[in-house]
C-alpha positions as CSV (number, residue, x, y, z in Angstrom):
1,M,71.4,104.3,-92.7
2,L,74.0,107.0,-92.9
3,T,74.5,108.8,-96.2
4,R,77.9,109.1,-97.7
5,E,78.2,112.7,-96.4
6,Q,77.2,111.6,-92.9
7,M,79.8,108.9,-92.9
8,A,82.4,111.4,-94.0
9,Q,81.2,113.8,-91.3
10,R,81.5,111.1,-88.6
11,V,85.0,110.2,-89.6
12,A,86.0,113.8,-89.6
13,R,85.4,113.9,-85.9
14,E,88.5,111.6,-85.5
15,L,90.8,114.3,-87.0
16,R,93.1,116.0,-84.6
17,D,94.9,119.3,-84.9
18,G,98.3,118.9,-86.6
19,Y,97.5,115.5,-88.2
20,Y,98.8,114.5,-91.6
21,V,96.0,112.6,-93.2
22,N,95.6,110.4,-96.3
23,L,92.1,110.0,-97.7
24,G,91.5,106.9,-99.9
25,I,89.3,106.8,-103.0
26,G,85.5,107.0,-102.7
27,I,83.7,108.0,-99.5
28,P,87.0,108.9,-97.7
29,T,87.7,111.8,-100.1
30,L,84.5,113.5,-98.8
31,V,86.1,113.9,-95.3
32,A,88.0,116.9,-96.8
33,N,84.6,118.8,-96.8
34,F,83.9,118.2,-93.1
35,V,87.1,119.1,-91.2
36,P,85.9,120.5,-87.9
37,P,86.3,124.2,-87.2
38,G,89.5,125.0,-85.3
39,V,91.2,121.7,-86.4
40,D,94.2,122.2,-88.8
41,V,95.1,119.1,-90.7
42,M,97.3,118.5,-93.8
43,L,95.6,116.2,-96.3
44,Q,98.0,114.1,-98.4
45,S,97.3,112.4,-101.7
46,E,99.7,109.7,-102.9
47,N,100.0,111.1,-106.4
48,G,102.0,114.0,-104.8
49,L,100.0,116.6,-103.1
50,L,100.3,117.7,-99.4
51,G,97.7,120.3,-98.3
52,M,94.7,119.2,-100.3
53,G,91.6,121.3,-99.7
54,A,87.9,120.7,-100.2
55,F,86.3,119.8,-103.5
56,P,86.3,122.8,-105.8
57,T,83.3,124.9,-106.8
58,E,82.8,125.5,-110.5
59,A,84.7,128.8,-110.2
60,E,87.6,127.1,-108.5
61,L,87.9,124.1,-110.9
62,D,91.4,123.4,-112.2
63,A,91.5,120.2,-114.4
64,D,95.3,119.8,-113.6
65,M,94.7,119.7,-109.8
66,I,93.6,116.2,-109.0
67,N,93.8,113.6,-106.3
68,A,94.9,109.9,-106.6
69,G,91.4,109.0,-107.8
70,K,91.6,111.6,-110.6
71,Q,89.0,113.8,-109.0
72,T,89.5,117.5,-109.2
73,V,90.5,119.1,-105.8
74,T,91.7,122.3,-104.4
75,A,95.0,123.1,-102.7
76,R,95.0,125.0,-99.4
77,P,97.5,127.8,-98.6
78,G,100.9,126.3,-97.9
79,A,100.3,123.2,-100.0
80,A,103.2,121.4,-101.6
81,I,103.3,119.4,-104.9
82,F,105.9,116.8,-105.5
83,D,106.5,113.5,-107.3
84,S,104.9,110.2,-106.2
85,A,108.3,108.8,-105.1
86,Q,108.5,111.5,-102.4
87,S,104.8,110.9,-101.5
88,F,105.3,107.2,-101.0
89,A,108.5,107.8,-99.0
90,M,106.3,109.9,-96.6
91,I,103.8,107.0,-96.4
92,R,106.3,104.2,-96.0
93,G,108.3,106.2,-93.5
94,G,105.3,106.3,-91.1
95,H,104.7,110.1,-91.4
96,V,101.0,109.8,-92.0
97,D,99.0,110.2,-88.7
98,L,95.7,108.9,-90.0
99,T,94.6,107.0,-93.0
100,V,90.9,106.6,-94.1
101,L,90.3,103.8,-96.6
102,G,87.4,102.1,-98.3
103,A,87.2,98.3,-98.3
104,F,85.3,95.3,-99.7
105,E,85.7,93.2,-96.5
106,V,87.2,93.5,-93.0
107,D,87.5,90.7,-90.5
108,V,87.8,90.2,-86.7
109,D,91.6,89.9,-87.0
110,G,91.9,93.3,-88.5
111,N,92.5,92.0,-92.0
112,I,91.4,94.2,-94.9
113,A,90.5,93.2,-98.5
114,S,90.1,96.3,-100.7
115,W,91.7,95.8,-104.1
116,M,90.4,92.8,-106.0
117,I,87.2,91.0,-106.6
118,P,87.9,88.0,-108.9
119,G,86.1,88.3,-112.2
120,K,85.2,92.0,-111.7
121,M,86.9,95.2,-112.9
122,V,87.9,97.3,-110.0
123,K,90.5,100.2,-109.7
124,G,93.2,98.0,-108.2
125,M,95.7,98.3,-105.4
126,G,96.8,101.9,-105.8
127,G,98.6,103.0,-102.7
128,A,96.5,101.0,-100.3
129,M,99.1,98.3,-99.6
130,D,101.7,101.0,-98.7
131,L,99.2,102.8,-96.5
132,V,98.2,99.8,-94.5
133,A,101.8,98.9,-94.0
134,G,103.1,102.4,-93.2
135,A,100.2,103.7,-91.0
136,E,99.2,102.6,-87.5
137,N,96.1,104.6,-87.3
138,I,93.6,103.5,-90.0
139,I,89.8,103.9,-90.2
140,V,87.9,101.8,-92.8
141,V,84.7,103.4,-94.2
142,M,82.4,101.1,-96.2
143,T,78.8,99.9,-96.4
144,H,77.9,97.3,-93.8
145,A,76.6,94.8,-96.4
146,S,76.9,94.3,-100.1
147,K,74.0,95.2,-102.6
148,S,72.9,91.5,-102.3
149,G,72.7,91.8,-98.5
150,E,75.9,89.8,-97.7
151,S,77.8,91.1,-94.7
152,K,81.2,92.8,-95.3
153,L,82.2,92.3,-91.6
154,L,83.4,88.7,-91.4
155,D,85.2,86.2,-89.2
156,H,87.7,85.7,-92.1
157,C,88.1,87.7,-95.3
158,T,87.3,85.7,-98.4
159,L,88.9,88.1,-100.9
160,P,92.6,88.6,-101.5
161,L,94.0,90.7,-98.7
162,T,95.4,94.2,-98.9
163,G,96.9,94.0,-95.4
164,A,96.9,91.7,-92.4
165,N,96.1,92.6,-88.7
166,C,96.2,96.3,-89.5
167,I,92.6,97.6,-89.0
168,R,91.3,98.7,-85.6
169,R,88.3,100.9,-86.5
170,V,85.5,100.5,-89.0
171,L,82.7,103.0,-89.8
172,T,79.8,101.6,-91.9
173,D,76.4,103.1,-92.9
174,L,75.0,101.3,-89.9
175,A,77.5,101.6,-87.1
176,Y,80.9,102.6,-85.7
177,L,82.9,99.6,-84.5
178,E,86.3,98.8,-83.1
179,I,88.2,95.6,-83.4
180,E,89.5,94.1,-80.2
181,N,90.6,90.6,-79.2
182,G,89.2,88.9,-82.3
183,A,85.8,90.6,-82.4
184,F,84.0,93.6,-83.6
185,V,82.9,95.8,-80.7
186,L,79.9,97.9,-81.4
187,K,80.5,101.5,-80.2
188,E,77.8,103.6,-81.9
189,R,74.8,103.1,-84.2
190,A,73.4,105.2,-87.0
191,P,70.3,107.2,-86.1
192,G,67.2,105.1,-86.3
193,V,69.2,101.8,-86.8
194,S,68.5,99.1,-84.2
195,V,71.1,97.0,-82.5
196,D,69.2,93.9,-83.8
197,E,69.7,95.1,-87.5
198,I,73.4,95.5,-86.9
199,V,73.7,92.1,-85.3
200,S,71.8,90.5,-88.2
201,K,74.1,92.1,-90.8
202,T,77.4,91.3,-89.1
203,A,78.8,87.9,-90.0
204,G,81.9,88.2,-87.8
205,R,82.0,87.8,-84.0
206,L,80.3,90.9,-82.5
207,I,80.3,92.2,-79.0
208,V,77.4,94.5,-78.0
209,S,77.2,96.4,-74.7
210,D,74.0,97.0,-72.8
211,V,73.8,100.6,-74.1
212,V,74.9,101.6,-77.6
213,P,74.5,105.3,-78.3
214,E,73.2,106.8,-81.5
215,M,75.5,109.0,-83.5
216,R,74.4,112.6,-83.5
217,F,74.5,115.0,-86.4
218,Q,73.6,118.7,-86.6
């Protein structure tokens, strides 16, 4: 299975020069550490920071410089700090080119559940509802199955939805998949992970081609 860092590294390959990118809480925040050389992107945090850099070293640590998940971050040269109203105006206005979000469940219709598990304490909605409504280019990053082994890739989400028909790409610790015509389409698999394992851990309709390449990492 992919580590959290490898998942972030794989998602970072989807960054394009000039993109404005929002990174959600959890694994998505690690993408800031793997921006490919020669690719210039502006990372946006909905608490009011545009131009977020990598996580700080101990020498760079500034307790007042945080992202939306209250993690300490750095600001790259040219960064701007503003209030959350302006930040959400940027999101709602469709000015974010790529959004990377975590999730509890995703289904074959592109629905995402990421904010509530009844009976459990979770961080809540945050800016996710605005992000899935305001962005057309979204990648979900999550584990393929829960700790109890239940698939998170379903025919129909069972948890309250964050957004409907808005997800087209999913990266898990086992595979990279795209959602097309009511099915997950397996595009890549993690090194050492078999297609059979991915099939067994995917509850939703899954389309598998004859050849599924392994992801490669340096």
